C-alpha positions in Angstrom: -33.7 311.9 33.1 -35.5 308.5 33.2 -32.8 307.2 35.4 -33.1 310.0 37.7 -36.8 309.3 38.0 -36.2 305.8 38.8 -33.7 306.5 41.3 -35.9 308.8 43.1 -38.9 306.4 43.0 -36.5 303.8 44.5 -35.5 306.2 47.2 -39.1 306.8 48.0 -39.8 303.2 48.2 -36.9 302.8 50.7 -37.8 305.7 52.8 -41.4 304.3 52.8 -39.9 300.8 53.9 -37.8 302.5 56.7 -40.6 304.5 57.9 -42.9 301.3 57.7 -40.3 299.4 59.7 -40.5 302.0 62.6 -44.3 301.3 62.9 -45.1 299.0 65.9 -48.2 297.2 67.2 -50.4 299.8 69.2 -51.0 298.7 72.8 -54.7 297.7 73.0 -55.2 298.7 69.5 -54.6 297.3 66.0 -51.4 295.4 65.1 -49.0 296.0 62.2 -50.3 294.0 59.2 -53.4 292.8 61.1 -55.9 291.0 58.8 -57.8 289.1 61.5 -60.3 290.2 63.8 -59.0 291.2 67.4 -58.7 288.1 69.5 -60.3 290.1 72.2 -60.3 290.0 76.0 -64.1 289.3 76.5 -66.1 286.1 76.0 -68.3 288.2 73.7 -65.3 289.1 71.5 -64.2 285.5 71.4 -67.7 284.3 70.4 -67.9 286.9 67.6 -64.6 285.8 66.2 -65.9 282.0 66.4 -69.2 282.9 64.5 -67.4 284.9 62.0 -65.0 282.1 61.2 -67.7 279.4 61.3 -69.9 281.4 58.8 -66.7 282.3 56.5 -65.9 278.5 56.5 -69.6 277.4 55.7 -69.8 280.1 53.0 -66.4 278.9 51.4 -67.6 275.2 51.6 -70.8 276.1 49.8 -69.0 278.2 47.3 -66.4 275.5 46.3 -69.2 272.9 46.2 -71.6 274.7 43.9 -69.0 276.2 41.7 -66.9 272.8 41.8 -70.1 271.1 40.5 -70.9 273.7 37.9 -67.6 273.8 36.4 -67.2 269.9 36.5 -70.6 269.8 34.6 -69.6 272.3 32.1 -66.4 270.6 31.3 -67.3 267.0 31.5 -70.6 267.2 29.6 -69.7 269.7 26.8 -70.9 269.4 23.3 -67.5 268.5 21.9 -67.4 265.4 23.9 -70.8 264.3 22.5 -72.8 264.8 25.7 -76.5 264.7 25.2 -78.6 266.7 27.5 -81.3 264.7 29.6 -84.9 265.8 29.0 -86.9 266.0 32.3 -89.1 268.6 33.9 -88.9 267.8 37.5 -87.1 265.5 40.1 -88.5 265.1 43.4 -85.4 264.1 45.0 -83.6 267.2 43.9 -86.4 269.6 44.9 -86.4 268.2 48.4 -82.6 268.3 48.8 -82.2 271.8 47.7 -85.0 272.8 50.0 -83.8 270.9 53.2 -80.2 271.4 52.7 -80.3 275.2 52.8 -82.7 275.2 55.5 -80.3 273.1 57.8 -77.4 275.4 57.0 -79.2 278.5 57.8 -80.3 276.9 61.2 -76.9 275.8 61.7 -75.7 279.4 61.3 -78.4 281.2 63.1 -78.3 279.1 66.3 -75.0 280.3 67.3 -75.1 283.8 66.0 -78.4 284.2 67.9 -76.9 282.9 71.0 -74.2 285.6 70.9 -76.3 288.4 69.9 -78.8 287.6 72.8 -75.8 287.6 75.2 -74.5 290.9 73.8 -77.8 292.5 74.7 -78.1 291.0 78.2 -77.0 293.9 80.3 -78.7 292.6 83.5 -76.9 291.9 86.8 -74.1 294.5 86.2 -71.4 295.2 88.6 -70.8 298.9 87.6 -72.8 301.2 85.3 -71.4 304.1 83.5 -73.1 306.6 81.6 -71.2 307.6 78.4 -72.4 310.8 76.2 -71.1 311.4 72.9 -70.2 314.9 71.9 -68.5 316.5 68.9 -65.9 315.5 69.4 -65.2 314.1 72.8 -66.7 311.3 75.1 -68.2 312.2 78.6 -68.1 309.5 81.3 -70.2 309.6 84.6 -70.2 306.7 87.0 -73.5 305.9 88.5 -72.8 303.5 91.0 -69.9 301.8 92.9 -67.2 303.4 94.7 -66.8 305.8 91.9 -70.3 307.1 92.2 -70.8 310.7 91.1 -67.3 310.9 89.2 -67.7 312.5 85.9 -65.1 313.9 83.1 -64.7 314.7 79.7 -62.3 312.5 77.8 -60.4 314.4 74.8 -57.9 313.4 72.4 -54.6 314.1 73.7 -52.3 313.8 70.4 -50.6 317.5 70.2 -51.5 319.5 67.3 -47.7 319.6 66.3 -48.4 315.8 65.3 -51.7 316.5 63.6 -50.9 319.5 61.4 -47.1 319.9 61.9 -44.2 317.8 61.2 -43.4 316.4 64.5 -42.9 312.4 64.5 -46.2 310.4 65.1 -46.2 308.7 68.4 -47.3 304.9 68.7 -50.8 305.8 69.7 -51.3 308.5 67.2 -55.0 309.7 67.4 -55.6 306.9 69.8 -54.6 308.6 73.1 -56.9 310.6 75.5 -56.3 312.7 78.4 -58.6 311.0 80.7 -59.3 307.4 80.0 -62.4 305.3 81.4 -61.1 303.2 84.4 -62.9 299.9 85.2 -61.9 297.0 87.3 -60.9 293.6 85.9 -63.4 290.7 85.6 -66.3 292.7 86.5 -69.5 293.1 84.3 -69.8 296.7 83.1 -72.8 298.3 81.7 -72.5 301.1 79.5 -75.4 303.3 79.0 -75.1 305.3 75.8 -76.6 308.8 74.7 -75.4 311.6 72.5 -75.6 315.3 72.9 -75.7 316.3 69.2 -75.4 313.8 66.5 -75.3 310.1 66.3 -72.0 308.7 67.7 -70.9 305.1 68.2 -68.8 303.7 71.0 -66.7 300.9 69.9 -63.8 298.8 71.4 -62.8 296.1 69.3 -60.8 294.1 72.1 -64.3 294.1 74.1 -66.3 293.1 71.3 -68.4 296.1 71.8 -70.0 298.6 69.4 -73.1 300.3 70.1 -74.5 303.5 68.6 -75.1 306.7 70.8 -78.3 308.6 69.7 -79.4 311.9 70.9 -82.6 311.7 72.9 -82.3 307.9 73.4 -80.7 305.6 75.9 -79.0 302.4 74.6 -76.8 300.2 76.5 -74.3 297.4 76.2 -71.8 295.7 78.5 -68.4 294.0 78.8 -66.5 292.1 81.2 -62.6 292.4 80.6 -60.7 289.3 81.8 -57.1 291.0 81.3 -55.7 293.8 83.0 -54.4 296.4 80.3 -55.3 299.4 78.2 -57.7 299.1 75.3 -58.3 301.4 72.6 -61.3 302.2 70.3 -62.8 305.0 68.1 -66.3 306.5 67.3 -67.6 304.3 64.5 -70.2 306.5 63.2 -69.4 309.6 60.8 -70.3 312.3 63.1 -68.6 315.3 61.5 -65.5 316.7 60.5 -63.4 315.7 63.4 -64.7 312.1 63.4 -61.3 310.7 63.2 -60.5 312.7 66.3 -62.6 310.9 68.8 -60.7 308.1 70.3 -61.8 305.7 73.2 -59.5 304.7 75.7 -60.2 302.1 78.6 -58.0 301.3 81.3 -58.6 297.7 83.0 -57.2 297.6 86.4 -57.3 295.4 89.3 -60.3 295.9 92.0 -57.6 297.4 94.5 -56.3 299.8 92.0 -59.8 300.8 90.8 -60.9 301.3 94.5 -57.8 303.5 94.9 -58.4 305.4 91.8 -62.2 306.1 92.8 -61.2 307.6 96.1 -58.6 309.7 94.5 -61.1 311.0 91.8 -63.7 311.5 94.5 -61.4 313.7 96.5 -60.0 315.5 93.6 -63.6 316.4 92.4 -64.3 317.8 96.1 -61.1 320.0 96.0 -61.6 321.1 92.5 -65.2 322.2 92.9 -65.6 325.4 91.2 -67.6 328.1 93.2 -69.7 330.2 90.7 -70.1 332.9 93.4 -66.4 333.5 93.8 -64.9 336.7 92.3 -62.0 335.7 90.0 -59.2 337.5 88.7 -58.5 338.4 85.3 -55.3 336.4 85.3 -56.8 333.4 87.1 -59.7 333.5 84.5 -57.4 333.8 81.4 -55.0 330.9 82.8 -58.0 328.5 83.2 -59.8 329.7 80.0 -56.6 328.8 78.0 -56.9 325.1 79.4 -60.7 325.1 78.5 -60.1 326.6 75.2 -57.5 323.9 74.3 -59.5 321.0 75.6 -62.8 321.9 73.9 -62.7 324.8 71.1 -59.4 324.5 69.5 -60.4 322.0 67.0 -63.1 324.1 65.6 -61.8 327.6 66.3 -58.2 326.8 65.6 -55.3 327.7 68.0 -55.1 331.1 66.9 -58.8 331.8 66.8 -59.1 332.0 63.0 -61.8 329.4 62.9 -62.8 327.6 59.6 -64.3 329.5 56.8 -67.8 328.7 56.1 -68.3 326.3 59.3 -66.8 327.9 62.5 -66.6 331.7 62.9 -63.3 333.3 63.6 -62.9 334.5 67.2 -60.0 336.7 66.8 -61.7 339.9 65.9 -65.2 338.3 65.9 -68.0 340.7 66.6 -69.5 338.6 69.2 -66.4 338.2 70.9 -65.4 341.9 71.0 -69.1 342.9 71.8 -71.2 342.8 74.7 -70.7 339.6 77.1 -74.4 338.6 77.1 -74.5 337.5 73.6 -71.2 335.3 73.8 -72.4 333.8 77.1 -75.7 332.8 75.5 -74.0 331.5 72.4 -71.6 329.1 74.5 -74.6 328.1 76.7 -77.0 327.4 73.8 -75.0 327.1 70.8 -76.0 329.0 67.6 -79.0 327.8 65.5 -78.2 327.2 62.0 -74.4 326.8 62.6 -72.3 324.1 63.7 -71.7 325.6 67.1 -72.8 323.3 69.7 -74.2 324.0 73.2 -72.0 323.7 76.2 -74.4 324.2 79.2 -74.3 320.5 80.0 -70.5 320.2 79.3 -68.9 323.1 81.0 -69.6 324.8 84.3 -70.2 328.4 84.9 -66.5 328.9 85.9 -65.3 327.1 82.9 -67.5 329.2 80.5 -66.6 332.5 82.1 -62.9 331.6 82.0 -62.9 330.6 78.3 -65.1 333.6 77.2 -62.6 335.8 79.4 -59.7 334.1 77.4 -61.1 334.6 74.1 -61.7 338.3 74.9 -58.2 338.9 75.9 -56.2 336.5 73.4 -55.0 337.1 69.8 -55.7 340.6 68.7 -58.7 340.9 70.9 -56.8 342.4 74.0 -58.1 345.9 74.8 -60.5 346.2 71.8 -63.7 345.1 72.9 -66.5 345.5 75.7 -66.4 343.4 78.9 -63.0 342.0 78.9 -63.7 340.1 82.2 -66.8 337.8 82.7 -67.3 336.4 86.0 -69.0 332.9 86.5 -71.8 334.8 88.3 -72.7 336.5 84.9 -72.9 333.1 83.4 -75.1 331.7 86.2 -77.5 334.6 85.9 -77.9 333.7 82.1 -78.5 330.0 82.6 
C-alpha cells in the first residue's frame, strides 16, 4: 500500500511537471518563473525598476554592514577571550556619524524616488485622453479627444466559462483576455482619467508602470507613453468583490496609422449600430440581442442558467420580479436594488440593451410562457428612466 501511494505521488509530480512544461510566457503579461519586476515599455516603468533595485542594494549594504559589525564584535570580543568592556558614557564622533550617515542615505534614496513620483503624477500635455470607469466587473472606456473622440465601449473578460468552471484546457491568456481592448497609438502620451461606478477598483498595467485607484465620486488620473507596439495586460489591483479576479485589462499599442484606421472604423461602427429606442422590435430580435447582453453583463452573477448565487444574487429562473409586471424589473435594472449586490445599469446599457436583456430573461429557461409582459420594448425603458 505504501509503495502504491509512492507511485501515485510520483505520477502526480510527473503530471504536474508535464502540465508546468506546457505553460508559456503570456504575451504582454507575466513570464514563467518571473521573479523580477517587468522591464516595462515606458520610461516610468524603467525608473521604477531602477529605484527598486537602488533601494534594495542600499538596504542590503546596510544590513550586511550593521550585522557584520555586530556579529564580529560578539565573536571577537566575547568574555571567553578575555575581552574587557570599555567604560564610557558618550562619544561625540559616533553620535555625529550615526546622525549624519543615515541622513545622507535617506536623502540619497529620496531624491530619485521623488523625481520618479513627480513624473508619474505629471499628466500635462497629453496627446490623448481616455476616461476609464470601473464596474463590477468590467472596464468602461471613453475617448475624450483625438480621432476616436466619442468612441466608448465596455471591456469584458472573454475567457469562456468552459475554461473557468469546466474541464476545457486553459489558454495561454487565461483570465487575462477581453472582448474589446483599449487601443492607443505608440509613443504618444496617453492620459487616463479614472473613476468607478460602484466600489473602489484599481487600473494596473505592469509593463507601463501604471497603477491608479478608481474611486466612486472622484476623478483621478495617470498616464503612460508606450514605446513599443504590442499587447499589454494587467488586472484590477483592488479587491472589488467576488469576481475581482475576472476583471482584466488589455491595451493594444499600435502605430499612429493603424490607430487612425481603427478610430475611423469605430466611429463608423458606432454610427451604424446606433440603437433607436423608438423602434418597435420583434420578440425574436429582442431575445437574440438580450442573449448577447446577458452573456456580457449578467452571467457572472446570475449564472448561465439563471440560477443566481444563493444569498448574493437572486435566481432569475422563476424569480418573482422576472415573471411579474415589467415595471419592477425595468427599475431594478436601471437603478439597482438597495441592500443587495445588484448594481445599477442605467449608465452602462442603453434602452435597447436593457429592454432586450429583460425580454431575454422573461423568455429563457423555465420562464417562457409563465409570466406577465413577455416582451419589453425600448420605449418602455425610456419612459421609466
